[in-house]
N, C-alpha and C positions, 0 to 999 in steps of 0.2 A: 190439462197441464196445471191450470190454476188450482183444481181440486187436489191434485197430488202435492202441490206446494203447501196448500193449507194443512193437509194431513201431516206433512213433514214438520211444519212449524209447531203444530200441537204436540207432536212427539218430542221435539226438542225442548219445549217448555216443560213437558212432563219429566223428561230425564234430568232437567236442571232443578227440579223441585227439591227443596231441602228435606233431608231425612231426619227423623228423630234419633237422638242418641241418649243412652242412659249410662251415667257414670256411677257405678256402685261401690268402687274402692275395694271390693272383695276379690282382689287379684294381685298377681305379681309381688312386688316388694312389700306391699301392705299386709300380706298374709305371713310374711317371714320376719318382719321387724316391727316393733311397736314405736309409735311417735315418729313417723316419717313425714317431713315436709312435703306436701302434695305438689306445690309449685307448678311445673309444666309437665307433670307425668303424662297427662293427656295432651298430645300435640294439638295446638290450636286454641288452648284455653289455659289461663293462669289463675291459680288459687293463691291469694295472698291477702295480707292485711291492708285495709284501706287507709288507716290513719297512722300506723306505727312502723310499718315495714316488716313486722314479724310474720312468719309464714302461717298459713293454715296447716294443721298437722293431722295425720291419721291416728286413730286410737283403735287398737285391736283388743276386743274383750277377752280373747283367748290367751294373749301374751302379756298384757299389762294389768295394772291395778285400777284402770279407769272404771268409774261407776256406771257400767253399761249392761243392759239386757238386750237379747236378740229377739227380733220379730220376723222369723221366716215363715211365710205362708200362714200367718195368724197364730203361730204356736209360741208361747212364752218360754224362753230359756234364759238362764242367767238370773242374777239376783240384784242387779244394779238398778238405779233410778232412771237412767237415761236410755231411751229406746234407740236401737239402730236396726236396719235391715241386714240380715246375715250376721257377719262378725265385725265389720269395720265401719266406723263413721269418721267424720271430720269435724274438728273443732278449732278454737283459737289456740295459740301457742301455750296458753296456761302460764304465762310469765308475768301476768299483771299489767301487760302493756296496752290492753284495749279489750273492748267487748264486741268488736265487729270483724267482719271479713269481707273481702272483695273477690268476685269471680269475674274475670275479664275475658271476652271472646275476641280472638285475634282479628277475625273478619268483620266484627261489629254488625252482624246481620241477623241476629236472633229475633224471632217474632214472639217467642214466649220462653219462660224459664219456670220449671217446677222444682221445688226443694222439699224433701222430707226433713222433719225436724223433731227434736225433743228439747224442752226448755223449762227452766224454773220460773220464768216470768213471761210476760207477753213477748212474742217473737215477731220480728219484722223482716220482710223481703221487699227490697226497693230496686226498681229497674231504671237505668239511665241510658241516654243515647251518647253518641260520640262527643257531643258538645256539653256533656254533664247536665243535661236537662232531665228532670225527673219525669218518667213516662207513666209509671204505674206503681202501686204499692199493694201489699197484702200483709195481713197479720193474723196471728193465732194465739190462743190462750196457753198458759202453762199446761204441760201434759206429762209430768213425771209419773213413773209407774206406781209408786206407793204414796208419795206426798199428795198427789192429786187424784189418787185412786183411779188411774187410767189403765184399763186393761185392753185398750184398743190399739196399742202400738203407736208408731210415730204419726205425727200430723203432717199435712201437706199444704204448702203455700204455692201460689202461682201468680206470676205477673205476665201481662201481655202488652206488646207494643201497639199503639194506635195504627190504623190502616195507613200504609205507606211509610211508616217509621220503623226503626230497628233498635234493638237493645245492644249496646256495647258492653255494659257490665252491670252486675247486680251487687248490692250490698246486703249482707245478713247481719242482724244484730239484735241484742236484747238490751237490758238496762244494767246487767251485772256480771256478764261474762260467764253465764251458766247455761250452756247450750251445746248441742251437737247436731250436725246436718248429715244427710245421707241421700243416696239415690237422686242425684241431680240430673234432670231431664231437660233437653232443649233441642231446637232445630237449627242452632247456629252451624254454619258450614265450616269445613276444614278441621273438624275434631276427629281424631283417631284414638281408639281405645287402648292401644298398646305402644309403649315407648320403645326406643332402641336400647340395646344392651348398655351403652355408655351412660344413658340417662339413669338406668336402674342402678348401676354401680355408683354413680355420683350421689344418688339419693341415699343409698345404703351407707356410704361413707359419712355423709352428713348426719344421718340418724345415729350412727354409732358414736360420732363425736358429741352429739347432744346428750346421749345416754351417759357417756363418761363424765361429762360436766355436771350431771344431775347429782 
């Protein structure tokens, strides 16, 4: 009996293990409309600005004039300076309000976060816990396609929580608001890759309003 209980406990722990999730932004409304606030598109996580309240927005190289090149499976396509995986990346609102962005996990239980990036200067990824304590940092050099002669596609940064601690949010930033991120990977729980129809409609309306004001 004790042996059976032990096996059940191990199985329960295994089923409760957090699974990795990859947010690529190459889906849904991001493929249909350029410059869409990401916000809460993915249930369980919020993409927003950490200092100004301005949203992080998508940029689709196929629909807009953003300076982007694609890196699918190592093949260079496009003629822009900034690398993204596939067709869509995420950047600041480009309204001059700040050079950083914040990604917050609703359940505050991530043990790691990885971010693909392309930037014109040193780029930083910082992890914080629920009490705003800095847990880990990573940084990478400028890696634009032509200026930095980088033919290797986006760079990758990763932060990890110390054993027994968890990441509530991460901040991405450079020193001049010249960056794009893509392919955000984490094991935070409660994140689902597809929003409801109402969320899609709301994002589309907001994006259309932003375009009319431009």
